[in-house]
C-alpha positions in Angstrom: 0.0 0.0 0.0 2.8 2.4 0.9 4.6 1.7 -2.4 1.4 2.5 -4.3 1.0 5.8 -2.4 4.6 6.8 -3.2 4.1 5.9 -6.9 1.1 8.2 -7.0 3.0 11.0 -5.3 5.9 10.5 -7.8 3.4 10.8 -10.7 2.6 14.4 -9.6 6.0 15.4 -8.2 9.3 13.9 -9.3 10.9 14.3 -5.9 14.4 12.7 -5.5 13.5 11.9 -1.9 10.3 9.9 -2.9 12.1 8.2 -5.8 14.9 7.1 -3.5 12.4 5.8 -1.0 10.6 3.9 -3.8 13.9 2.3 -4.9 14.7 1.3 -1.3 11.2 -0.1 -0.6 11.2 -2.1 -3.8 14.6 -3.5 -3.0 13.4 -4.4 0.4 10.6 -6.5 -1.0 12.9 -8.1 -3.6 11.3 -6.3 -6.6 14.7 -5.8 -8.2 13.6 -4.7 -11.7 11.5 -1.9 -10.4 14.2 -0.9 -7.9 16.6 -0.6 -10.8 14.0 1.5 -12.7 13.6 4.0 -9.8 17.3 4.0 -9.1 18.0 5.0 -12.7 15.2 7.7 -12.5 16.8 9.1 -9.3 20.2 9.3 -11.1 18.6 11.0 -14.1 16.8 13.6 -12.0 19.3 14.2 -9.2 22.6 13.1 -10.6 24.9 10.2 -9.8 27.0 9.8 -6.7 29.3 7.0 -5.7 26.7 5.7 -3.3 24.0 5.7 -5.9 26.3 4.0 -8.4 27.1 1.3 -5.9 23.5 0.7 -5.0 22.6 0.5 -8.7 25.5 -1.8 -9.4 24.4 -4.1 -6.6 20.9 -4.1 -8.0 22.2 -5.0 -11.5 24.3 -7.8 -9.9 21.2 -9.2 -8.1 19.3 -9.0 -11.3 22.0 -11.1 -13.1 23.1 -8.1 -15.2 26.9 -8.1 -14.6 27.7 -6.1 -17.7 25.5 -3.3 -16.6 26.9 -3.5 -13.1 30.5 -3.2 -14.4 29.5 -0.2 -16.6 28.1 1.6 -13.6 30.8 0.6 -11.1 33.9 1.0 -13.2 33.9 4.8 -13.0 33.6 4.6 -9.2 36.7 2.3 -9.1 38.6 4.6 -11.5 38.1 7.6 -9.2 40.3 5.7 -6.7 37.6 4.3 -4.6 39.1 1.0 -3.4 36.8 0.8 -0.5 36.0 -2.5 1.3 32.3 -1.9 0.5 33.0 -1.8 -3.3 35.1 -5.0 -3.2 32.5 -6.8 -1.0 29.8 -5.9 -3.4 31.8 -7.5 -6.2 32.9 -10.5 -4.3 29.5 -11.4 -2.9 28.0 -12.0 -6.3 28.5 -15.2 -8.3 28.9 -14.5 -12.0 
């Protein structure tokens, strides 16, 4: 019910906050394709950050889209982000 309310709010107001909440809620209920959709919308509307790239990369990996994950995560790595979080993300996923 909450997800449907947020979707209706999003139809009237493309708020980055609401779109981010939708992505997180959909991830929480394992609706990965829709979580990917809203994560991409959030990036289109509010810009990409390392955190958003890592979240989207994780979603792509969970959705068995490793090529898309690499495309979104490679720029993060190339900026010098060699964080444990990034490496764990990549190591957790069977390819």
